[in-house]
FIKEKOL-938898 format. One record per residue (C-alpha): residue number from 1; residue in one letter; x negated, y negated, z. Coordinates in steps of 0.1 Angstrom, whole numbers, plus 5000, padded with zeros to 4 digits. Each point is the difference from the previous one (the first is absolute). Example, Ala and Ser with C-alpha at 12.3 -4.5 7.8 and 13.67 -1.06 7.14 Angstrom:
{rec 1; "A"; {4877; 5045; 5078}},
{rec 2; "S"; {4986; 4966; 4993}},
***
This chain:
{rec 1; "X"; {3587; 4908; 3069}},
{rec 2; "X"; {5014; 4971; 5019}},
{rec 3; "X"; {5005; 4964; 4989}},
{rec 4; "X"; {5010; 4986; 4967}},
{rec 5; "X"; {4985; 5010; 4966}},
{rec 6; "X"; {5022; 4978; 4978}},
{rec 7; "X"; {4971; 4979; 4986}},
{rec 8; "X"; {4980; 5031; 4992}},
{rec 9; "X"; {5029; 5014; 4979}},
{rec 10; "X"; {4995; 4972; 4975}},
{rec 11; "X"; {4963; 5006; 4998}},
{rec 12; "X"; {5004; 5038; 4995}},
{rec 13; "X"; {5025; 4993; 4972}},
{rec 14; "X"; {4974; 4978; 4982}},
{rec 15; "X"; {4973; 5027; 5005}},
{rec 16; "X"; {5022; 5027; 4986}},
{rec 17; "X"; {5006; 4979; 4969}},
{rec 18; "X"; {4963; 4992; 4999}},
{rec 19; "X"; {5009; 4963; 4997}},
{rec 20; "X"; {4972; 4977; 4991}},
{rec 21; "X"; {4992; 4970; 5023}},
{rec 22; "X"; {5005; 4966; 4985}},
{rec 23; "X"; {4967; 4988; 5012}},
{rec 24; "X"; {4969; 5012; 5020}},
{rec 25; "X"; {5007; 5006; 5036}},
{rec 26; "X"; {4988; 4973; 5024}},
{rec 27; "X"; {4968; 5007; 5018}},
{rec 28; "X"; {5004; 4998; 5037}},
{rec 29; "X"; {4973; 4984; 5021}},
{rec 30; "X"; {4991; 5026; 5026}},
{rec 31; "X"; {4988; 4973; 5024}},
{rec 32; "X"; {5032; 4979; 4998}},
{rec 33; "X"; {5024; 5003; 5029}},
{rec 34; "X"; {5029; 5021; 4989}},
{rec 35; "X"; {5026; 4988; 5026}},
{rec 36; "X"; {5000; 4972; 5025}},
{rec 37; "X"; {5013; 5021; 5030}},
{rec 38; "X"; {5005; 4969; 5022}},
{rec 39; "X"; {5025; 4985; 4975}},
{rec 40; "X"; {5020; 5028; 4986}},
{rec 41; "X"; {5036; 4994; 4991}},
{rec 42; "X"; {5025; 5019; 5022}},
{rec 43; "X"; {5011; 5020; 4971}},
{rec 44; "X"; {4965; 5011; 4990}},
{rec 45; "X"; {4998; 5038; 5002}},
{rec 46; "X"; {4970; 5010; 5021}},
{rec 47; "X"; {5006; 5038; 4999}},
{rec 48; "X"; {5015; 5012; 4967}},
{rec 49; "X"; {5004; 5036; 5013}},
{rec 50; "X"; {5024; 4990; 5027}},
{rec 51; "X"; {5012; 4966; 4985}},
{rec 52; "X"; {4989; 4980; 5030}},
{rec 53; "X"; {4998; 4963; 4995}},
{rec 54; "X"; {4979; 4973; 5017}},
{rec 55; "X"; {5032; 4985; 5015}},
{rec 56; "X"; {5008; 5034; 5016}},
{rec 57; "X"; {4966; 5001; 5016}},
{rec 58; "X"; {5004; 4964; 5013}},
{rec 59; "X"; {5034; 5009; 5014}},
{rec 60; "X"; {4987; 5030; 5018}},
{rec 61; "X"; {4972; 4980; 5016}},
{rec 62; "X"; {5017; 4966; 5007}},
{rec 63; "X"; {5036; 5012; 5007}},
{rec 64; "X"; {4998; 5036; 5011}},
{rec 65; "X"; {4969; 4997; 5021}},
{rec 66; "X"; {4979; 5027; 4982}},
{rec 67; "X"; {4965; 4994; 5012}},
{rec 68; "X"; {4976; 5022; 4980}},
{rec 69; "X"; {4992; 5014; 4966}},
{rec 70; "X"; {5008; 5035; 5013}},
{rec 71; "X"; {5035; 4988; 5012}},
{rec 72; "X"; {5006; 4983; 4966}},
{rec 73; "X"; {4991; 5033; 4982}},
{rec 74; "X"; {5022; 5020; 5024}},
{rec 75; "X"; {5030; 4977; 4993}},
{rec 76; "X"; {4995; 4997; 4962}},
{rec 77; "X"; {4980; 5030; 4990}},
{rec 78; "X"; {4979; 4975; 4979}},
{rec 79; "X"; {4965; 5012; 4992}},
{rec 80; "X"; {5009; 5036; 5007}},
{rec 81; "X"; {5005; 5013; 4964}},
{rec 82; "X"; {4973; 4992; 4975}},
{rec 83; "X"; {4981; 4975; 5022}},
{rec 84; "X"; {4993; 4975; 4973}},
{rec 85; "X"; {5018; 4972; 5019}},
{rec 86; "X"; {4980; 5005; 5032}},
{rec 87; "X"; {4975; 4972; 4995}},
{rec 88; "X"; {5028; 4975; 4993}},
{rec 89; "X"; {5023; 5014; 5026}},
{rec 90; "X"; {4972; 4997; 5026}},
{rec 91; "X"; {4992; 4965; 4990}},
{rec 92; "X"; {5036; 4988; 5001}},
{rec 93; "X"; {5007; 5016; 5033}},
{rec 94; "X"; {4968; 4986; 5015}},
{rec 95; "X"; {5008; 4965; 4988}},
{rec 96; "X"; {5036; 5002; 5013}},
{rec 97; "X"; {4989; 5014; 5033}},
{rec 98; "X"; {4976; 4971; 5004}},
{rec 99; "X"; {5028; 4975; 4991}},
{rec 100; "X"; {5021; 5017; 5027}},
{rec 101; "X"; {4971; 4996; 5025}},
{rec 102; "X"; {4994; 5038; 5002}},
{rec 103; "X"; {4964; 5012; 4997}},
{rec 104; "X"; {4997; 5028; 4975}},
***
């Protein structure tokens, strides 16, 4: 496994103790946008498997001249493990390529 699992260790400890929740879990609206890809903070982790942030993606595109999703993936390995980040990764890269004047 790659990436950090620190937050999960706290959850697994609670599960092992069969800890009770203080309240009912919140219901998530499945139609609500999860993340605003166009306005992510630089420190927002886009790929948890490889610990790649939105700022790193922006740097690759705007400073290093990376010009495609494939190149971003080659440089960062983002999206190559579990694949869960691919929709957000694709959206962030597409937005940043557009901002750089590069057609996706």
